[in-house]
DRENDO-1510 file (C-alpha; in Angstrom, 1 decimal, always signed):
<recs>
REC; n; res; u; v; w
REC; 1; MET; +2.6; -36.2; +6.5 .
REC; 2; VAL; +2.4; -36.7; +10.5 .
REC; 3; VAL; -0.5; -34.8; +12.8 .
REC; 4; LEU; +0.0; -34.9; +16.0 .
REC; 5; ARG; -3.0; -34.1; +18.6 .
REC; 6; ARG; -2.2; -35.3; +21.4 .
REC; 7; PRO; +0.6; -36.2; +23.6 .
REC; 8; GLU; +0.3; -39.9; +23.6 .
REC; 9; ARG; +1.0; -40.1; +19.8 .
REC; 10; ASP; +4.5; -39.6; +19.8 .
REC; 11; GLN; +5.6; -40.6; +16.2 .
REC; 12; PHE; +8.7; -39.3; +15.6 .
REC; 13; LEU; +12.3; -38.3; +17.2 .
REC; 14; PRO; +14.2; -35.1; +16.4 .
REC; 15; THR; +16.7; -35.3; +14.2 .
REC; 16; ARG; +20.2; -33.5; +14.9 .
REC; 17; ARG; +18.9; -30.5; +17.0 .
REC; 18; ALA; +15.5; -30.5; +15.3 .
REC; 19; THR; +12.6; -29.8; +17.8 .
REC; 20; ASP; +12.9; -29.1; +21.3 .
REC; 21; PRO; +11.0; -32.1; +23.0 .
REC; 22; ASN; +9.8; -30.3; +25.8 .
REC; 23; ALA; +8.6; -27.2; +23.9 .
REC; 24; ARG; +6.4; -29.7; +21.6 .
REC; 25; ARG; +5.0; -31.8; +24.5 .
REC; 26; GLN; +4.1; -28.4; +26.0 .
REC; 27; TYR; +2.3; -27.5; +22.9 .
REC; 28; LEU; +0.6; -31.0; +22.8 .
REC; 29; GLU; -1.0; -30.6; +26.0 .
REC; 30; LEU; -2.2; -27.2; +25.0 .
REC; 31; GLY; -4.4; -29.3; +22.2 .
REC; 32; VAL; -2.2; -27.5; +19.6 .
REC; 33; ASN; -2.6; -29.3; +16.4 .
REC; 34; GLU; +1.0; -30.2; +14.8 .
REC; 35; ILE; +1.8; -31.4; +11.7 .
REC; 36; ARG; +5.3; -32.1; +10.5 .
REC; 37; VAL; +5.8; -32.1; +6.3 .
REC; 38; SER; +8.4; -33.9; +4.7 .
REC; 39; SER; +8.3; -32.3; +1.2 .
REC; 40; TRP; +7.6; -29.0; -0.7 .
REC; 41; ASN; +4.5; -30.1; -2.0 .
REC; 42; GLU; +3.6; -31.6; +0.8 .
REC; 43; LEU; +4.3; -28.4; +2.7 .
REC; 44; ASN; +2.4; -26.4; +0.2 .
REC; 45; ASP; -1.0; -28.6; +0.4 .
REC; 46; CYS; -1.0; -27.8; +4.5 .
REC; 47; LEU; -0.5; -24.2; +3.8 .
REC; 48; PHE; -3.2; -23.8; +1.6 .
REC; 49; GLU; -5.2; -26.2; +3.0 .
REC; 50; ASP; -9.0; -25.4; +3.0 .
REC; 51; ALA; -8.3; -22.4; +1.0 .
REC; 52; TRP; -11.7; -23.2; -1.6 .
REC; 53; ASP; -14.5; -20.8; -0.8 .
REC; 54; GLU; -17.7; -22.7; -2.0 .
REC; 55; GLN; -19.8; -19.3; -2.1 .
REC; 56; LEU; -17.3; -17.2; -3.6 .
REC; 57; GLY; -16.4; -19.8; -5.8 .
REC; 58; ARG; -12.9; -18.8; -5.4 .
REC; 59; PHE; -9.6; -19.9; -3.4 .
REC; 60; ARG; -9.9; -17.2; -0.9 .
REC; 61; ALA; -8.3; -18.3; +2.5 .
REC; 62; THR; -9.1; -16.4; +5.8 .
REC; 63; VAL; -5.9; -17.6; +7.4 .
REC; 64; ALA; -3.2; -15.8; +8.8 .
REC; 65; TYR; +0.4; -17.0; +9.1 .
REC; 66; ARG; +3.7; -16.8; +11.3 .
REC; 67; GLY; +7.0; -18.4; +10.1 .
REC; 68; MET; +9.6; -18.4; +13.0 .
REC; 69; GLY; +13.3; -20.2; +12.3 .
REC; 70; ASP; +12.9; -22.2; +15.7 .
REC; 71; SER; +10.0; -24.7; +16.3 .
REC; 72; SER; +10.4; -24.2; +19.7 .
REC; 73; TYR; +9.9; -20.7; +19.6 .
REC; 74; ALA; +6.4; -19.6; +21.1 .
REC; 75; LEU; +4.2; -16.9; +20.2 .
REC; 76; THR; +5.2; -14.5; +22.9 .
REC; 77; THR; +4.7; -10.7; +22.4 .
REC; 78; GLY; +7.2; -8.2; +22.5 .
REC; 79; LEU; +5.7; -7.0; +25.8 .
REC; 80; ALA; +5.5; -10.1; +27.2 .
REC; 81; ARG; +9.2; -11.1; +26.6 .
REC; 82; LEU; +10.3; -8.0; +28.5 .
REC; 83; GLN; +8.9; -10.7; +31.7 .
REC; 84; SER; +6.4; -7.9; +33.1 .
REC; 85; ARG; +3.2; -8.8; +34.0 .
REC; 86; SER; +1.9; -5.2; +34.3 .
REC; 87; THR; -0.2; -3.5; +32.0 .
REC; 88; ARG; +1.3; -0.3; +33.6 .
REC; 89; LEU; +4.5; -0.7; +31.6 .
REC; 90; GLU; +3.1; -0.9; +28.1 .
REC; 91; THR; +1.1; +2.3; +28.7 .
REC; 92; ALA; +4.3; +4.3; +29.7 .
REC; 93; MET; +6.1; +2.9; +26.9 .
REC; 94; LEU; +3.3; +3.7; +24.2 .
REC; 95; ARG; +2.8; +7.2; +26.0 .
REC; 96; ALA; +6.5; +7.9; +25.8 .
REC; 97; PHE; +6.8; +6.7; +22.2 .
REC; 98; ILE; +3.7; +9.1; +21.1 .
REC; 99; ARG; +5.4; +11.7; +23.1 .
REC; 100; TYR; +8.5; +11.6; +21.4 .
REC; 101; ALA; +7.6; +10.7; +17.9 .
REC; 102; ARG; +6.5; +13.2; +15.2 .
REC; 103; VAL; +2.2; +13.7; +15.1 .
REC; 104; GLU; +2.2; +14.2; +11.4 .
REC; 105; VAL; +3.6; +10.0; +10.7 .
REC; 106; VAL; +0.3; +8.7; +12.4 .
REC; 107; PRO; -2.7; +9.4; +10.1 .
REC; 108; GLY; -6.0; +10.5; +12.7 .
REC; 109; ASN; -3.9; +10.2; +15.9 .
REC; 110; SER; -5.5; +6.9; +16.5 .
REC; 111; ILE; -4.3; +4.6; +19.5 .
REC; 112; TRP; -4.3; +1.9; +17.1 .
REC; 113; ASN; -2.3; +3.7; +14.4 .
REC; 114; TRP; +0.0; +4.6; +17.2 .
REC; 115; LEU; +0.3; +1.2; +18.8 .
REC; 116; ALA; +1.1; -0.4; +14.7 .
REC; 117; LEU; +3.6; +2.0; +14.2 .
REC; 118; ALA; +5.2; +1.4; +17.3 .
REC; 119; GLN; +5.4; -2.4; +16.7 .
REC; 120; HIS; +6.8; -1.6; +13.3 .
REC; 121; HIS; +9.5; +0.2; +14.8 .
REC; 122; GLY; +10.5; -2.3; +17.4 .
REC; 123; LEU; +9.0; -0.8; +20.6 .
REC; 124; PRO; +7.7; -3.9; +22.7 .
REC; 125; THR; +3.7; -4.2; +22.5 .
REC; 126; ARG; +1.0; -6.3; +22.8 .
REC; 127; LEU; +1.0; -6.9; +19.0 .
REC; 128; LEU; +2.4; -10.1; +17.2 .
REC; 129; ASP; +3.3; -9.7; +13.4 .
REC; 130; TRP; +1.4; -12.1; +10.6 .
REC; 131; THR; +1.1; -12.0; +7.1 .
REC; 132; TYR; -1.7; -12.8; +5.0 .
REC; 133; SER; +1.0; -14.8; +2.2 .
REC; 134; PRO; +2.4; -18.1; +3.4 .
REC; 135; PHE; +5.4; -17.5; +1.0 .
REC; 136; VAL; +6.4; -14.4; +3.3 .
REC; 137; ALA; +6.1; -16.8; +6.2 .
REC; 138; LEU; +8.4; -19.4; +5.1 .
REC; 139; HIS; +11.1; -16.8; +4.3 .
REC; 140; PHE; +11.0; -15.8; +8.0 .
REC; 141; ALA; +11.4; -19.6; +8.7 .
REC; 142; THR; +14.2; -19.9; +6.6 .
REC; 143; GLU; +16.1; -16.4; +6.5 .
REC; 144; ASN; +18.4; -17.1; +9.3 .
REC; 145; ALA; +21.3; -19.8; +8.4 .
REC; 146; ARG; +22.2; -19.9; +11.5 .
REC; 147; LEU; +19.1; -21.8; +12.6 .
REC; 148; TYR; +19.7; -24.3; +9.9 .
REC; 149; ASP; +20.2; -26.9; +12.4 .
REC; 150; ARG; +17.3; -26.9; +13.9 .
REC; 151; ASP; +13.4; -27.6; +12.5 .
REC; 152; GLY; +11.4; -24.3; +11.4 .
REC; 153; ILE; +7.9; -23.6; +12.0 .
REC; 154; VAL; +4.9; -21.6; +10.4 .
REC; 155; TRP; +2.0; -21.1; +12.6 .
REC; 156; ARG; -1.5; -20.8; +10.8 .
REC; 157; VAL; -4.3; -19.4; +12.6 .
REC; 158; ASN; -7.9; -19.2; +10.7 .
REC; 159; TYR; -9.4; -15.8; +11.7 .
REC; 160; ALA; -12.4; -16.2; +10.3 .
REC; 161; SER; -12.9; -18.9; +13.3 .
REC; 162; SER; -10.8; -17.2; +16.0 .
REC; 163; ASN; -13.3; -14.5; +15.5 .
REC; 164; GLN; -16.4; -16.7; +17.2 .
REC; 165; LEU; -14.4; -16.2; +20.3 .
REC; 166; LEU; -14.9; -12.5; +20.0 .
REC; 167; PRO; -17.4; -10.0; +22.4 .
REC; 168; ASP; -20.3; -9.2; +20.7 .
REC; 169; PRO; -19.6; -5.5; +19.9 .
REC; 170; LEU; -16.4; -6.2; +17.7 .
REC; 171; LYS; -18.3; -9.2; +16.0 .
REC; 172; ASP; -20.8; -6.9; +15.3 .
REC; 173; GLN; -18.8; -4.5; +13.8 .
REC; 174; LEU; -17.2; -7.1; +11.5 .
REC; 175; GLU; -20.9; -8.1; +10.6 .
REC; 176; LEU; -21.6; -4.6; +9.7 .
REC; 177; GLU; -18.6; -3.8; +7.4 .
REC; 178; MET; -18.7; -7.6; +6.2 .
REC; 179; THR; -15.2; -8.4; +6.9 .
REC; 180; TYR; -13.0; -10.8; +9.0 .
REC; 181; VAL; -10.2; -8.1; +9.8 .
REC; 182; PHE; -10.1; -4.7; +11.3 .
REC; 183; THR; -8.7; -1.9; +10.3 .
REC; 184; ALA; -7.7; +1.0; +12.9 .
REC; 185; GLU; -10.9; +2.7; +12.1 .
REC; 186; MET; -13.0; +0.1; +13.0 .
REC; 187; LEU; -11.4; -0.5; +16.2 .
REC; 188; GLY; -11.8; +2.9; +17.1 .
REC; 189; SER; -15.4; +3.2; +16.6 .
REC; 190; VAL; -15.9; +0.3; +19.2 .
REC; 191; ALA; -13.0; +1.0; +21.7 .
REC; 192; SER; -11.0; +4.1; +21.7 .
REC; 193; THR; -8.1; +3.4; +24.5 .
REC; 194; LEU; -6.2; -0.1; +25.2 .
REC; 195; GLU; -8.7; +0.1; +28.6 .
REC; 196; GLU; -11.9; +0.0; +26.8 .
REC; 197; PHE; -10.7; -2.6; +24.3 .
REC; 198; ASP; -9.3; -5.3; +27.5 .
REC; 199; ALA; -12.9; -4.4; +28.9 .
REC; 200; LEU; -15.1; -5.6; +26.1 .
REC; 201; GLY; -15.0; -9.2; +27.1 .
REC; 202; ASP; -15.2; -11.2; +30.4 .
REC; 203; ARG; -12.5; -13.7; +28.8 .
REC; 204; HIS; -9.3; -14.0; +26.7 .
REC; 205; PHE; -9.7; -12.8; +22.9 .
REC; 206; LEU; -7.9; -12.1; +19.8 .
REC; 207; ALA; -8.7; -9.5; +17.0 .
REC; 208; PHE; -6.6; -9.4; +13.6 .
REC; 209; PHE; -6.1; -6.0; +12.1 .
REC; 210; GLU; -4.3; -4.7; +9.4 .
REC; 211; PRO; -1.9; -1.6; +10.0 .
REC; 212; PRO; -1.8; +1.5; +7.6 .
REC; 213; SER; +0.6; +1.3; +5.2 .
REC; 214; PHE; +3.5; +3.2; +6.7 .
REC; 215; ASP; +5.8; +2.2; +4.3 .
REC; 216; ASP; +6.8; +0.0; +1.2 .
REC; 217; ARG; +7.6; -3.2; +4.1 .
REC; 218; ILE; +4.3; -3.5; +5.4 .
REC; 219; VAL; +3.1; -3.7; +2.2 .
REC; 220; ASN; +5.1; -6.0; +0.6 .
REC; 221; GLN; +5.3; -8.3; +3.7 .
REC; 222; TYR; +1.4; -8.5; +3.4 .
REC; 223; ALA; +1.2; -7.5; +7.2 .
REC; 224; LEU; -1.5; -8.5; +9.8 .
REC; 225; LEU; -1.1; -8.1; +13.3 .
REC; 226; SER; -2.8; -10.0; +16.2 .
REC; 227; LEU; -4.2; -7.9; +18.9 .
REC; 228; PRO; -5.0; -9.8; +22.4 .
REC; 229; SER; -7.1; -8.5; +25.0 .
REC; 230; ASP; -4.4; -9.8; +27.5 .
REC; 231; PRO; -1.0; -7.9; +26.9 .
REC; 232; THR; +1.4; -10.4; +28.4 .
REC; 233; SER; -0.6; -13.8; +27.2 .
REC; 234; ARG; +0.9; -16.5; +25.2 .
REC; 235; LEU; -1.5; -16.8; +22.4 .
REC; 236; GLU; -1.0; -20.4; +21.9 .
REC; 237; SER; -2.3; -21.1; +25.6 .
REC; 238; TRP; -6.1; -20.5; +24.1 .
REC; 239; LEU; -5.8; -20.6; +20.4 .
REC; 240; GLY; -5.4; -24.3; +21.2 .
REC; 241; GLU; -9.0; -24.8; +22.0 .
REC; 242; MET; -9.8; -23.8; +18.3 .
REC; 243; ASN; -8.8; -27.2; +17.3 .
REC; 244; ASP; -8.1; -27.8; +13.5 .
REC; 245; ALA; -8.8; -24.0; +13.2 .
REC; 246; PHE; -5.1; -23.4; +14.5 .
REC; 247; GLN; -1.8; -25.1; +13.5 .
REC; 248; ARG; +1.7; -25.5; +13.8 .
REC; 249; ILE; +3.4; -26.5; +10.5 .
REC; 250; VAL; +6.7; -28.0; +11.4 .
REC; 251; ILE; +9.2; -27.7; +8.9 .
REC; 252; PRO; +12.4; -30.2; +9.1 .
REC; 253; CYS; +15.8; -28.8; +9.1 .
REC; 254; ASP; +16.7; -31.0; +6.3 .
REC; 255; LEU; +14.0; -29.1; +4.1 .
REC; 256; LYS; +14.8; -25.5; +4.9 .
REC; 257; GLY; +17.6; -25.4; +2.0 .
REC; 258; GLU; +15.2; -26.3; -0.6 .
REC; 259; ILE; +12.4; -24.2; +0.8 .
REC; 260; ARG; +14.9; -21.4; +0.9 .
REC; 261; ASP; +16.2; -22.0; -2.9 .
REC; 262; LYS; +12.6; -22.0; -4.1 .
REC; 263; LEU; +11.7; -18.9; -2.4 .
REC; 264; ASP; +14.7; -17.3; -3.8 .
REC; 265; GLN; +13.9; -18.4; -7.5 .
REC; 266; ALA; +10.0; -16.7; -6.4 .
REC; 267; ASN; +11.5; -13.5; -5.9 .
REC; 268; ILE; +10.7; -13.8; -2.0 .
REC; 269; THR; +13.7; -12.5; -0.4 .
REC; 270; GLU; +15.2; -9.7; +1.8 .
REC; 271; ARG; +15.4; -7.4; -1.5 .
REC; 272; VAL; +11.5; -7.5; -1.7 .
REC; 273; LEU; +10.3; -7.9; +2.2 .
REC; 274; TYR; +12.7; -4.9; +3.3 .
REC; 275; PRO; +12.9; -2.1; +0.4 .
REC; 276; GLY; +15.7; -0.4; +0.3 .
REC; 277; LEU; +19.8; -0.5; +0.6 .
REC; 278; ASP; +19.2; -2.4; +3.9 .
REC; 279; GLY; +17.1; -4.9; +2.3 .
REC; 280; LEU; +19.5; -5.3; -0.7 .
REC; 281; GLY; +22.3; -5.8; +1.4 .
REC; 282; ARG; +20.7; -8.3; +3.7 .
REC; 283; TRP; +19.5; -10.1; +0.6 .
REC; 284; LEU; +22.9; -10.6; -1.1 .
REC; 285; THR; +25.1; -11.3; +2.2 .
REC; 286; ARG; +22.3; -14.4; +2.7 .
REC; 287; TYR; +22.8; -15.3; -1.0 .
REC; 288; TYR; +26.6; -15.3; -1.1 .
REC; 289; SER; +26.6; -16.9; +2.1 .
REC; 290; PRO; +27.7; -20.8; +2.2 .
REC; 291; ARG; +25.2; -22.8; +3.9 .
REC; 292; ILE; +27.8; -25.2; +5.2 .
REC; 293; PRO; +31.0; -23.3; +5.2 .
REC; 294; THR; +34.0; -24.7; +2.9 .
REC; 295; GLU; +37.5; -24.0; +2.3 .
REC; 296; GLY; +38.9; -22.9; -1.0 .
REC; 297; ILE; +35.6; -22.2; -2.9 .
REC; 298; SER; +34.6; -18.7; -3.7 .
REC; 299; VAL; +31.7; -16.9; -5.2 .
REC; 300; ASP; +33.9; -16.6; -8.4 .
REC; 301; ASP; +33.9; -20.5; -8.6 .
REC; 302; ALA; +30.4; -20.7; -8.5 .
REC; 303; PRO; +28.8; -22.8; -12.1 .
REC; 304; PRO; +27.4; -20.2; -14.4 .
REC; 305; GLY; +24.4; -19.6; -15.6 .
REC; 306; VAL; +22.7; -20.2; -12.0 .
REC; 307; PRO; +19.1; -17.6; -11.5 .
REC; 308; GLY; +20.3; -15.2; -8.8 .
REC; 309; PRO; +21.8; -11.8; -8.1 .
REC; 310; PRO; +24.5; -10.4; -10.6 .
REC; 311; ARG; +27.9; -11.9; -10.2 .
</recs>
């Protein structure tokens, strides 16, 4: 395992397209801890590091994970990708989404429920999708076969530590409820609008909250959302201040195939994470697609007895 904390510790060179050196240099300059694993077992050790809770006497990590197929991808929100620095755009899009959606789809008519629903259905928002499950994050880091020529990434943030940077009203609410993660109702008791939320602190901060279970996809993906006070910020630009509480775990491109096969064996697939016929179609398409295109070999020629979808 290679742990990189400062730009001068340049201990490996990218293989194939591997890691974009410019992107990697930017992350190191921001102080983001980077760990490059070399095996499945080492990867699991990193993902579950510090999961033991001495007080509870159980393995209960306070960690959120986000997997991406290319290690050069940044923690950029959909709103920031529109390349607009105006918060007025966020308000206008969300207002239009609420106007044209059916009111009954959102319980309680909370702005936080509407924001989560909009994110869930593809509207660019300030939110980012995370998961409590490291294996779900690995799925998203390995699901796209077109990215198998470059390194993947799993972002790992300890939200119990990031909560220390929250404004006092939000910290008080978490303490009152004896939890580390907000619900929409908890957020609504402190701030009923985005403007009120942004004004809670005099510096940028990040909260994590669980979206309501609008559908089975949210439940099966063990979903968690990050909510920044700056709607167009890059999260890594200030999460890097958290030292070991925030990490980039780099997955070498040569390791992706093994991880993907083991996730399939563990039933971490599109069929489960995207319930319904669309997920089933995505799963079967990926499962039967050759990882390296070859001529003259069909699915029917595959050796019998291999666990997987029915042939």
